[in-house]
N, CA and C atoms as a LAMMPS dump frame, in Angstrom:
ITEM: TIMESTEP
0
ITEM: NUMBER OF ATOMS
357
ITEM: BOX BOUNDS ff ff ff
-5.0000000000000000e+02 5.0000000000000000e+02
-5.0000000000000000e+02 5.0000000000000000e+02
-5.0000000000000000e+02 5.0000000000000000e+02
ITEM: ATOMS id mol type element x y z
1 1 1 N 33.322 366.445 5.02
2 1 2 C 32.959 365.424 4.561
3 1 3 C 32.875 365.157 2.848
4 2 1 N 33.01 364.049 2.343
5 2 2 C 33.137 363.816 1.184
6 2 3 C 32.793 362.832 0.615
7 3 1 N 32.377 362.347 -0.483
8 3 2 C 31.929 360.551 -0.792
9 3 3 C 33.38 360.765 -1.911
10 4 1 N 33.337 359.476 -2.187
11 4 2 C 34.572 358.971 -2.823
12 4 3 C 33.676 357.717 -3.418
13 5 1 N 34.24 357.82 -5.104
14 5 2 C 33.979 356.616 -5.627
15 5 3 C 35.115 356.286 -6.832
16 6 1 N 35.467 354.97 -6.829
17 6 2 C 36.265 354.58 -7.773
18 6 3 C 35.898 353.372 -8.86
19 7 1 N 36.249 353.718 -9.446
20 7 2 C 35.643 352.432 -10.752
21 7 3 C 36.877 351.692 -10.717
22 8 1 N 38.382 352.297 -10.668
23 8 2 C 39.246 351.205 -11.126
24 8 3 C 39.912 351.421 -9.75
25 9 1 N 40.982 350.37 -9.632
26 9 2 C 41.525 350.355 -8.529
27 9 3 C 42.943 351.62 -8.753
28 10 1 N 42.7 351.574 -7.019
29 10 2 C 43.619 353.463 -7.086
30 10 3 C 45.158 352.855 -7.59
31 11 1 N 46.133 353.304 -8.406
32 11 2 C 47.296 352.745 -8.854
33 11 3 C 48.281 353.343 -7.567
34 12 1 N 49.415 352.768 -7.707
35 12 2 C 50.936 352.942 -6.984
36 12 3 C 51.691 353.571 -7.931
37 13 1 N 52.013 355.198 -7.745
38 13 2 C 52.62 355.485 -8.512
39 13 3 C 54.087 356.251 -7.973
40 14 1 N 55.177 355.972 -8.316
41 14 2 C 56.175 356.327 -7.771
42 14 3 C 56.546 357.568 -8.252
43 15 1 N 57.29 358.563 -7.061
44 15 2 C 57.24 359.692 -7.326
45 15 3 C 58.288 360.102 -8.012
46 16 1 N 58.803 359.599 -8.511
47 16 2 C 60.369 360.176 -9.225
48 16 3 C 60.001 359.527 -10.579
49 17 1 N 59.705 358.61 -10.396
50 17 2 C 59.093 358.482 -12.638
51 17 3 C 57.995 358.219 -12.905
52 18 1 N 56.977 359.37 -12.031
53 18 2 C 55.659 359.888 -12.488
54 18 3 C 56.193 360.865 -13.975
55 19 1 N 55.604 360.65 -14.454
56 19 2 C 55.782 361.499 -16.178
57 19 3 C 54.147 362.033 -16.254
58 20 1 N 54.006 363.185 -16.682
59 20 2 C 52.466 363.997 -17.429
60 20 3 C 53.496 364.613 -18.529
61 21 1 N 52.625 363.77 -19.241
62 21 2 C 52.807 363.523 -20.791
63 21 3 C 51.711 364.562 -21.583
64 22 1 N 52.154 365.852 -22.165
65 22 2 C 51.181 366.723 -22.884
66 22 3 C 51.355 366.336 -24.124
67 23 1 N 50.496 366.129 -24.58
68 23 2 C 49.759 365.835 -25.909
69 23 3 C 49.122 366.63 -27.231
70 24 1 N 49.552 366.898 -28.359
71 24 2 C 48.475 368.284 -29.452
72 24 3 C 47.671 367.212 -29.821
73 25 1 N 48.294 366.075 -30.349
74 25 2 C 47.639 365.376 -31.22
75 25 3 C 48.198 363.811 -30.795
76 26 1 N 46.872 363.158 -30.616
77 26 2 C 47.109 361.786 -29.836
78 26 3 C 48.005 361.081 -31.222
79 27 1 N 48.092 361.289 -32.162
80 27 2 C 48.666 360.407 -32.983
81 27 3 C 49.946 360.857 -33.582
82 28 1 N 50.757 361.787 -32.566
83 28 2 C 52.004 361.9 -32.908
84 28 3 C 52.515 360.925 -32.301
85 29 1 N 53.968 360.768 -32.471
86 29 2 C 54.975 360.02 -31.961
87 29 3 C 55.31 360.048 -30.321
88 30 1 N 55.701 361.551 -30.602
89 30 2 C 56.355 361.693 -29.219
90 30 3 C 55.047 362.987 -28.34
91 31 1 N 55.2 363.268 -27.346
92 31 2 C 54.618 364.152 -26.294
93 31 3 C 55.493 365.331 -26.713
94 32 1 N 54.167 366.267 -26.747
95 32 2 C 54.677 367.695 -26.552
96 32 3 C 55.735 368.274 -25.475
97 33 1 N 55.313 367.938 -24.725
98 33 2 C 55.651 368.251 -23.79
99 33 3 C 55.6 367.153 -22.357
100 34 1 N 57.009 366.57 -21.657
101 34 2 C 57.02 365.728 -20.345
102 34 3 C 57.174 366.544 -18.939
103 35 1 N 56.35 366.691 -18.085
104 35 2 C 56.401 366.986 -16.798
105 35 3 C 56.797 366.017 -15.563
106 36 1 N 57.935 366.326 -14.939
107 36 2 C 57.944 365.212 -13.717
108 36 3 C 56.677 365.725 -12.786
109 37 1 N 57.167 365.327 -11.314
110 37 2 C 56.084 365.764 -10.391
111 37 3 C 56.486 367.215 -9.622
112 38 1 N 57.663 366.864 -9.749
113 38 2 C 58.48 368.432 -9.423
114 38 3 C 58.017 370.037 -10.354
115 39 1 N 58.461 369.306 -11.446
116 39 2 C 57.911 369.987 -12.362
117 39 3 C 56.158 370.628 -12.133
118 40 1 N 55.361 369.754 -11.675
119 40 2 C 53.912 370.317 -11.698
120 40 3 C 53.665 370.742 -10.576
121 41 1 N 54.428 370.459 -9.567
122 41 2 C 54.621 371.119 -8.192
123 41 3 C 54.809 372.704 -7.979
124 42 1 N 55.769 373.169 -9.195
125 42 2 C 56.403 374.135 -9.008
126 42 3 C 55.279 375.214 -10.197
127 43 1 N 54.654 374.616 -11.008
128 43 2 C 53.7 375.648 -11.142
129 43 3 C 52.864 376.425 -10.771
130 44 1 N 52.249 377.59 -11.044
131 44 2 C 51.055 378.381 -10.27
132 44 3 C 49.797 377.346 -9.881
133 45 1 N 49.212 377.965 -8.217
134 45 2 C 48.422 377.27 -7.82
135 45 3 C 47.238 377.823 -7.97
136 46 1 N 46.142 377.176 -7.577
137 46 2 C 44.787 377.943 -7.904
138 46 3 C 44.046 376.84 -6.82
139 47 1 N 43.199 377.901 -5.961
140 47 2 C 41.604 377.196 -5.498
141 47 3 C 40.786 377.249 -5.775
142 48 1 N 39.795 375.894 -6.074
143 48 2 C 38.384 376.443 -6.425
144 48 3 C 37.41 375.818 -5.626
145 49 1 N 36.167 376.231 -5.045
146 49 2 C 35.536 375.923 -4.142
147 49 3 C 34.325 375.339 -5.267
148 50 1 N 33.693 373.815 -4.855
149 50 2 C 33.131 373.257 -5.686
150 50 3 C 31.88 372.452 -5.229
151 51 1 N 30.871 372.592 -5.785
152 51 2 C 30.009 371.591 -5.009
153 51 3 C 29.63 370.689 -6.266
154 52 1 N 29.904 369.29 -5.515
155 52 2 C 30.2 368.316 -6.385
156 52 3 C 28.587 367.192 -6.288
157 53 1 N 28.352 366.594 -7.135
158 53 2 C 27.524 365.386 -6.746
159 53 3 C 27.441 364.139 -7.872
160 54 1 N 27.82 363.161 -7.244
161 54 2 C 27.763 361.729 -8.067
162 54 3 C 26.503 361.969 -9.071
163 55 1 N 27.147 361.186 -10.601
164 55 2 C 25.756 360.784 -11.423
165 55 3 C 25.41 360.152 -11.25
166 56 1 N 25.925 358.908 -10.162
167 56 2 C 25.083 357.94 -9.386
168 56 3 C 24.364 358.496 -8.191
169 57 1 N 24.36 359.887 -7.875
170 57 2 C 23.2 360.163 -6.667
171 57 3 C 21.345 359.781 -7.127
172 58 1 N 21.16 358.954 -5.718
173 58 2 C 19.752 358.617 -6.087
174 58 3 C 19.679 357.628 -6.938
175 59 1 N 20.692 356.489 -7.1
176 59 2 C 20.547 355.429 -8.045
177 59 3 C 19.571 354.93 -7.299
178 60 1 N 19.27 354.6 -5.889
179 60 2 C 18.172 353.38 -5.602
180 60 3 C 16.828 353.496 -5.743
181 61 1 N 16.665 355.431 -5.9
182 61 2 C 15.355 355.365 -5.961
183 61 3 C 14.814 355.291 -7.857
184 62 1 N 16.072 355.445 -8.643
185 62 2 C 16.024 354.848 -9.862
186 62 3 C 15.743 353.276 -10.41
187 63 1 N 16.3 352.617 -9.572
188 63 2 C 16.103 351.373 -9.632
189 63 3 C 14.906 350.603 -9.311
190 64 1 N 14.267 351.354 -8.005
191 64 2 C 13.106 351.013 -7.48
192 64 3 C 11.925 351.494 -8.838
193 65 1 N 12.316 352.653 -9.645
194 65 2 C 10.936 352.542 -10.381
195 65 3 C 11.428 351.674 -11.709
196 66 1 N 12.754 351.742 -12.468
197 66 2 C 12.956 351.249 -13.369
198 66 3 C 13.978 350.09 -13.876
199 67 1 N 13.762 348.986 -12.28
200 67 2 C 14.986 347.818 -12.236
201 67 3 C 16.117 348.525 -11.946
202 68 1 N 16.773 347.078 -12.151
203 68 2 C 18.421 346.507 -11.88
204 68 3 C 19.329 347.15 -12.988
205 69 1 N 18.894 347.944 -14.07
206 69 2 C 19.493 348.41 -15.286
207 69 3 C 20.909 349.182 -15.461
208 70 1 N 21.034 349.494 -14.345
209 70 2 C 21.963 350.569 -14.047
210 70 3 C 22.961 350.056 -13.071
211 71 1 N 24.281 349.659 -13.142
212 71 2 C 25.154 349.159 -12.732
213 71 3 C 26.023 350.399 -11.399
214 72 1 N 26.445 349.635 -10.284
215 72 2 C 27.018 350.815 -9.331
216 72 3 C 25.9 350.696 -8.029
217 73 1 N 27.013 351.75 -6.827
218 73 2 C 26.147 351.464 -5.314
219 73 3 C 24.711 351.948 -5.654
220 74 1 N 24.027 351.63 -4.324
221 74 2 C 22.59 351.872 -4.973
222 74 3 C 22.875 353.255 -3.85
223 75 1 N 23.093 354.258 -4.072
224 75 2 C 23.115 355.377 -3.284
225 75 3 C 22.156 355.799 -3.127
226 76 1 N 21.508 356.884 -2.031
227 76 2 C 20.251 357.116 -1.417
228 76 3 C 20.619 358.908 -1.863
229 77 1 N 20.417 359.905 -1.313
230 77 2 C 20.563 360.968 -1.72
231 77 3 C 22.21 361.554 -0.745
232 78 1 N 22.64 361.077 -0.647
233 78 2 C 24.182 361.283 -0.156
234 78 3 C 25.376 361.376 -0.726
235 79 1 N 25.459 361.335 -1.93
236 79 2 C 26.525 361.138 -2.747
237 79 3 C 27.069 362.868 -3.342
238 80 1 N 27.093 363.813 -2.402
239 80 2 C 27.021 365.22 -2.702
240 80 3 C 28.255 365.613 -1.623
241 81 1 N 28.907 366.55 -2.111
242 81 2 C 29.94 367.204 -1.608
243 81 3 C 30.12 368.47 -1.68
244 82 1 N 30.587 369.215 -0.83
245 82 2 C 31.626 370.91 -1.134
246 82 3 C 32.869 370.307 -1.056
247 83 1 N 33.35 371.051 -1.765
248 83 2 C 35.066 370.58 -1.563
249 83 3 C 35.867 371.92 -2.046
250 84 1 N 37.227 371.653 -1.821
251 84 2 C 38.158 372.846 -2.174
252 84 3 C 39.224 372.044 -3.045
253 85 1 N 39.231 372.326 -4.396
254 85 2 C 40.153 371.76 -5.109
255 85 3 C 41.382 372.722 -5.218
256 86 1 N 42.752 372.058 -5.381
257 86 2 C 43.718 373.263 -4.982
258 86 3 C 44.866 371.931 -6.309
259 87 1 N 44.829 373.394 -7.44
260 87 2 C 46.118 372.281 -8.506
261 87 3 C 46.025 373.413 -9.311
262 88 1 N 46.746 373.074 -10.642
263 88 2 C 47.12 374.129 -11.684
264 88 3 C 45.44 374.311 -12.921
265 89 1 N 45.474 375.327 -13.421
266 89 2 C 44.718 375.742 -14.133
267 89 3 C 44.986 375.24 -15.496
268 90 1 N 43.93 374.523 -16.128
269 90 2 C 43.811 373.967 -17.161
270 90 3 C 44.703 374.957 -18.789
271 91 1 N 44.305 376.201 -18.437
272 91 2 C 44.452 377.364 -19.299
273 91 3 C 45.994 377.359 -19.159
274 92 1 N 46.048 377.578 -18.241
275 92 2 C 48.07 377.631 -17.678
276 92 3 C 48.688 377.005 -18.389
277 93 1 N 48.441 375.629 -18.592
278 93 2 C 48.661 374.49 -19.25
279 93 3 C 49.052 374.729 -20.526
280 94 1 N 47.834 374.938 -21.219
281 94 2 C 47.767 375.554 -22.324
282 94 3 C 48.193 376.001 -23.438
283 95 1 N 48.564 377.544 -22.331
284 95 2 C 48.525 378.974 -22.807
285 95 3 C 50.202 378.898 -22.397
286 96 1 N 50.795 378.638 -21.554
287 96 2 C 51.917 378.376 -21.387
288 96 3 C 53.226 377.673 -20.844
289 97 1 N 52.527 376.019 -21.475
290 97 2 C 53.385 375.104 -20.938
291 97 3 C 52.8 374.553 -22.984
292 98 1 N 52.188 374.516 -23.63
293 98 2 C 52.001 374.071 -24.709
294 98 3 C 51.849 375.119 -25.872
295 99 1 N 51.793 376.388 -25.191
296 99 2 C 51.77 377.354 -26.121
297 99 3 C 50.443 377.511 -26.882
298 100 1 N 49.528 377.226 -27.04
299 100 2 C 47.698 377.144 -27.449
300 100 3 C 46.985 378.352 -26.95
301 101 1 N 46.494 378.873 -27.744
302 101 2 C 45.66 379.824 -27.957
303 101 3 C 44.575 379.341 -27.791
304 102 1 N 43.621 380.104 -26.995
305 102 2 C 42.263 378.979 -26.408
306 102 3 C 41.153 379.618 -27.644
307 103 1 N 41.423 380.347 -28.268
308 103 2 C 40.808 380.743 -29.437
309 103 3 C 40.945 379.568 -30.366
310 104 1 N 42.365 379.019 -30.684
311 104 2 C 42.253 377.956 -31.473
312 104 3 C 42.169 376.628 -30.921
313 105 1 N 41.129 376.409 -29.891
314 105 2 C 40.899 374.753 -29.435
315 105 3 C 39.299 375.107 -29.165
316 106 1 N 38.649 376.288 -28.679
317 106 2 C 37.519 376.709 -28.602
318 106 3 C 36.889 375.89 -29.482
319 107 1 N 35.612 375.023 -28.857
320 107 2 C 34.826 374.086 -29.618
321 107 3 C 35.087 372.678 -29.797
322 108 1 N 36.906 372.652 -29.237
323 108 2 C 37.596 371.008 -30.014
324 108 3 C 37.393 370.24 -28.53
325 109 1 N 37.822 369.116 -28.549
326 109 2 C 37.582 367.934 -27.619
327 109 3 C 39.054 368.039 -26.725
328 110 1 N 39.048 367.566 -25.295
329 110 2 C 40.238 367.469 -24.941
330 110 3 C 40.259 366.197 -24.249
331 111 1 N 41.356 365.103 -24.229
332 111 2 C 40.969 363.813 -23.84
333 111 3 C 42.313 363.898 -22.498
334 112 1 N 41.711 363.399 -21.46
335 112 2 C 42.773 363.097 -20.507
336 112 3 C 42.43 361.782 -20.119
337 113 1 N 43.903 360.838 -19.848
338 113 2 C 44.05 359.566 -19.488
339 113 3 C 44.827 359.286 -18.219
340 114 1 N 43.951 358.772 -17.256
341 114 2 C 45.003 358.75 -15.737
342 114 3 C 45.605 357.571 -15.625
343 115 1 N 46.688 357.305 -14.983
344 115 2 C 46.828 356.137 -14.361
345 115 3 C 45.884 354.913 -13.772
346 116 1 N 44.735 355.256 -13.601
347 116 2 C 44.078 354.532 -13.124
348 116 3 C 42.811 354.416 -14.225
349 117 1 N 43.083 354.264 -15.637
350 117 2 C 42.238 354.192 -16.942
351 117 3 C 42.088 352.634 -16.802
352 118 1 N 40.619 352.683 -17.359
353 118 2 C 40.372 350.864 -17.384
354 118 3 C 40.883 350.51 -18.705
355 119 1 N 41.782 350.313 -19.406
356 119 2 C 42.387 350.337 -20.783
357 119 3 C 43.114 348.397 -20.757
């Protein structure tokens, strides 16, 4: 069992036109590398078992004490889940596809923007 929370509409993505753009610097005119969905599917897969808790878990109790200042669903203590994620490790993308050494980016920020971004 798993909880689901979406802040935006779920985008419709055409698998044939999907692109994953990898930028070293968002100010650059062109991405460092662009991957198709097939390229992504051919990358090495890693499984990760994780416990997730929504940041809004127990929001109902906070709103009782502090008023309705917080937007969102009035979760009880149910927005938790154990999950198995399957996908590509970020370290693989950085080191093998972008030729970035981890020591060169340690302490730096990573920005990810998805197709469901609210912009």
